[in-house]
C-alpha positions in Angstrom: 0.0 0.0 0.0 1.1 3.6 -0.6 2.3 5.3 2.5 3.5 8.8 3.4 4.5 10.8 6.5 2.6 13.8 8.0 5.0 16.7 8.0 2.7 19.4 9.3 -0.8 19.7 10.9 -2.4 23.1 10.5 -5.6 24.8 11.7 -7.3 28.2 11.8 -9.8 29.1 14.5 -11.5 31.8 12.4 -12.5 31.7 8.7 -10.5 34.1 6.6 -7.4 33.8 8.7 -4.3 31.8 7.7 -3.8 28.4 9.1 -1.0 27.8 11.7 0.9 24.7 12.6 0.1 22.6 15.6 1.5 19.3 17.0 -1.7 17.3 17.0 -5.5 17.6 16.2 -8.5 15.5 17.1 -11.0 14.6 14.3 -14.6 13.5 14.5 -17.1 12.1 11.9 -19.7 14.5 10.6 -17.5 17.4 11.9 -13.8 17.3 10.9 -11.0 18.8 13.0 -12.2 19.9 16.4 -11.3 23.6 16.7 -10.9 24.3 13.0 -13.1 27.0 11.5 -13.8 24.9 8.3 -15.2 21.9 10.2 -18.8 21.0 9.6 -21.2 18.5 8.1 -19.9 18.7 4.5 -17.6 16.9 2.2 -14.6 19.2 2.6 -13.8 18.7 6.4 -10.1 18.2 5.9 -7.7 19.5 3.2 -4.5 17.7 2.3 -1.5 18.8 0.2 1.7 17.0 -0.8 4.8 18.1 1.0 6.8 17.4 -2.2 4.5 19.8 -4.2 5.0 22.5 -1.6 8.7 22.0 -1.6 9.0 22.3 -5.4 6.8 25.5 -5.2 9.0 27.0 -2.6 12.1 26.3 -4.7 10.6 28.6 -7.3 10.8 31.4 -4.7 7.5 31.3 -3.0 8.9 30.7 0.5 5.6 30.0 2.1 5.0 28.3 5.6 2.8 25.3 6.0 -0.8 26.3 6.2 -0.5 29.2 3.8 -2.5 27.4 1.1 -5.3 26.7 3.6 -4.2 23.0 4.0 -4.8 21.0 7.2 -2.4 18.2 6.5 0.9 18.3 4.7 2.1 14.8 3.8 5.4 13.7 2.3 5.6 10.9 -0.3 2.1 11.0 -1.7 0.8 12.7 -4.8 -2.8 13.2 -3.8 -4.2 14.6 -7.1 -3.5 11.3 -8.8 -5.5 9.3 -6.3 -9.2 8.5 -7.1 -11.9 10.0 -5.1 -13.1 7.4 -2.6 -9.6 6.5 -1.4 -9.4 6.0 2.3 -6.5 7.4 4.4 -5.5 5.6 7.7 -3.6 8.2 9.6 -2.8 8.3 13.3 -5.8 6.7 15.0 -8.3 8.2 12.5 -9.7 7.2 9.1 -10.6 9.7 6.3 -12.2 9.3 2.9 -11.1 11.5 0.0 -14.1 13.4 -1.4 -12.8 15.9 -3.9 -9.7 16.9 -5.9 -8.9 20.6 -6.1 -11.2 23.5 -5.8 -12.2 26.6 -7.8 -10.3 29.7 -6.8 -13.0 32.5 -6.6 -10.5 35.3 -5.6 -6.8 35.1 -6.1 -4.9 34.8 -2.9 -1.7 36.7 -1.9 0.3 33.8 -3.1 -1.2 33.9 -6.6 -0.7 37.6 -6.8 2.9 37.3 -5.9 3.8 34.1 -7.9 1.2 34.1 -10.7 0.0 30.7 -9.6 -1.2 28.7 -6.6 -0.9 25.0 -6.2 -3.9 24.3 -3.8 -6.6 24.7 -6.5 -5.2 21.8 -8.6 -2.9 19.9 -6.2 -4.9 19.9 -3.0 -7.5 17.3 -2.1 -10.3 17.2 0.5 -11.6 14.4 2.8 -14.3 13.7 5.4 -13.8 11.9 8.7 -14.9 8.3 8.9 -13.4 7.2 12.2 -12.7 9.5 15.2 -9.1 9.8 16.3 -5.9 11.9 16.7 -3.6 13.0 14.0 -0.1 14.2 14.9 3.0 15.4 13.1 5.2 12.4 12.2 2.3 10.0 11.9 2.2 7.6 8.9 -0.6 8.0 6.4 -1.6 4.8 4.5 -3.7 5.0 1.3 -6.4 2.3 0.9 -7.8 2.1 -2.7 -11.7 2.6 -3.1 -13.8 -0.5 -2.9 -14.9 -1.1 -6.5 -18.2 -2.4 -5.3 -19.0 0.7 -3.3 -22.4 2.4 -4.0 -22.7 4.5 -7.1 -22.5 8.3 -6.4 -24.8 10.8 -8.1 -25.5 14.5 -8.1 -28.7 16.2 -9.2 -28.8 19.7 -10.8 -32.1 21.6 -11.3 -32.1 24.5 -13.8 -34.7 27.1 -13.2 -34.5 30.9 -13.1 -37.6 31.2 -10.8 -36.4 28.4 -8.7 -33.0 29.9 -8.2 -34.7 33.2 -7.3 -36.9 31.4 -4.7 -40.0 32.2 -6.6 -40.9 28.5 -7.3 -40.3 25.4 -5.2 -38.1 22.9 -6.9 -40.0 19.5 -7.1 -38.0 18.0 -10.0 -34.6 17.8 -8.2 -36.0 16.1 -5.1 -37.9 13.7 -7.2 -34.7 12.7 -9.0 -32.7 12.5 -5.8 -35.3 10.4 -4.1 -35.5 7.9 -7.0 -31.7 7.7 -7.2 -31.4 7.0 -3.4 -34.1 4.3 -3.7 -32.1 2.7 -6.5 -29.1 2.5 -4.2 -27.2 5.6 -5.3 -25.4 7.8 -2.8 -26.6 11.3 -3.7 -23.7 13.5 -2.7 -25.0 16.8 -3.9 -28.2 18.6 -5.1 -27.9 22.0 -6.8 -30.4 24.6 -7.9 -29.1 26.9 -10.7 -30.4 29.6 -13.0 -30.7 28.8 -16.7 -27.3 30.4 -17.5 -25.0 28.1 -19.3 -21.8 29.2 -17.5 -22.7 28.0 -13.9 -23.9 24.7 -15.3 -20.6 24.1 -17.1 -18.6 25.0 -14.1 -20.6 22.6 -11.9 -20.5 19.7 -14.3 -16.7 20.1 -14.6 -16.4 20.2 -10.8 -18.6 17.2 -10.2 -16.9 15.1 -12.9 -13.3 16.1 -12.3 -13.2 17.1 -8.7 -15.8 15.0 -7.0 -15.7 12.2 -9.6 -19.3 11.2 -9.2 -20.5 8.4 -11.3 -23.8 10.0 -12.5 -25.0 13.6 -12.9 -28.7 14.2 -13.6 -29.8 17.6 -14.8 -33.5 18.7 -14.9 -34.8 21.5 -17.0 -33.4 23.7 -19.8 -34.0 21.1 -22.5 -36.7 22.8 -24.5 -37.0 25.4 -27.2 -37.0 28.5 -25.0 -34.2 31.0 -25.6 -33.2 30.4 -22.0 -32.8 26.7 -22.5 -29.1 25.9 -22.8 -28.6 22.6 -20.9 -27.9 20.5 -24.0 -25.3 22.9 -25.4 -23.6 23.5 -22.0 -23.5 19.7 -21.5 -22.0 19.0 -24.9 -19.3 21.7 -24.4 -17.9 19.8 -21.3 -18.3 16.3 -22.8 -15.4 14.0 -23.7 -17.6 11.5 -25.5 -21.1 11.3 -26.6 -23.5 8.6 -25.3 -26.6 9.4 -27.4 -28.6 6.2 -26.8 -29.7 7.1 -23.3 -31.3 10.4 -24.4 -32.7 8.8 -27.6 -34.4 6.1 -25.5 -35.9 8.6 -23.1 -37.4 10.4 -26.1 -38.5 7.2 -27.7 -40.4 6.0 -24.6 -41.7 9.5 -23.8 -43.4 9.6 -27.2 -45.6 6.8 -26.0 -47.0 9.3 -23.5 -47.1 12.6 -25.5 -46.0 13.5 -29.0 -44.5 16.6 -27.5 -41.6 14.6 -26.3 -40.0 15.1 -29.7 -39.4 18.7 -28.6 -37.1 17.7 -25.8 -33.4 18.4 -26.8 -31.8 16.6 -23.8 -28.5 14.9 -24.4 -26.4 12.2 -22.6 -22.6 12.3 -22.5 -19.5 11.2 -20.7 -16.9 13.3 -19.1 -14.0 11.3 -17.7 -15.7 8.5 -15.8 -18.9 10.5 -15.2 -22.1 9.9 -17.0 -24.2 13.1 -17.5 -27.9 12.9 -18.5 -30.3 15.8 -19.2 -33.9 15.3 -18.2 -36.9 17.6 -18.8 -38.0 20.0 -16.1 -41.3 18.7 -14.8 -41.4 16.3 -11.8 -43.6 13.9 -13.9 -41.1 13.9 -16.8 -38.2 13.3 -14.4 -39.9 10.4 -12.8 -40.9 8.8 -16.1 -37.5 9.3 -17.7 -35.6 7.7 -14.7 -38.1 4.8 -14.7 -37.0 4.1 -18.3 -33.3 4.2 -17.8 -32.3 3.4 -14.2 -32.2 -0.4 -14.6 -29.7 -0.1 -17.5 -27.5 2.7 -16.3 -25.8 0.5 -13.7 -24.0 -1.6 -16.3 -22.7 1.5 -18.1 -21.4 2.9 -14.9 -19.7 -0.4 -14.1 -18.0 -0.2 -17.5 -16.8 3.4 -16.8 -15.4 2.2 -13.4 -13.6 -0.7 -15.1 -15.4 -3.4 -13.1 -17.4 -4.8 -16.0 -16.9 -5.6 -19.7 -19.0 -4.6 -22.6 -19.9 -8.2 -23.4 -23.5 -8.8 -24.2 -25.7 -10.6 -21.7 -26.1 -14.3 -22.2 
């Protein structure tokens, strides 16, 4: 197994302040590091960065201290960004699960302004706490690969101008999330966005590249309205087309209403993530997922590399 050594442990008691080094921290599930301002019930409880990446960056003249990038743990001997999401970290007496690679930098930090770059957005990773324990400087960190038979992960994005403004309750997203959960998926995120293509592309990239979810379902933005951009935004972030899924949804939906021919939804692959556009109504979302859920599992298994494309006997 891959192992590394914890070179620094850093915390900050208040958000917006630089993290500082400490000898030991205590971590708890559903919380993170006790006493750290960024702890909470979310997927980015603990941030990790490779000591080797920091060292190489400092050799360029950065000369930053541990914690300057906002990282909690600095570990020597592990290139975190090349690990798959879902990896487990056994460190000290605690256990962590990697949940995301990198993060979007909304406002350039002082390091970026001075150096013209910052390594945390593309080299750092995030984790949540699975087992309570202590983590100290000098502890060994052991990487355990993800279980290939772990539950599929999914995210749901609803596109609605009125919903994003709070003028309409979103019923489509919860419908999709409920059906996915009932089918055994772990729904890791649900988002409600306006009908702008930019935010959708940003979130699709983050969910596929950073969180590496198996399936992203979008609802809305697939019609003829001038504000309907979901298919174009989805195609722009795609690595490969997977048209059969969208075609089958339209085919089956035509049995219900001929207006199904007006849906422009697409289905694509980015990395190892399958992205499927659905119409915006709760009824259409429910019907569409009923048509495809049974068959999606095999496609996701192929993307994960745990199944072949051989036909069923």
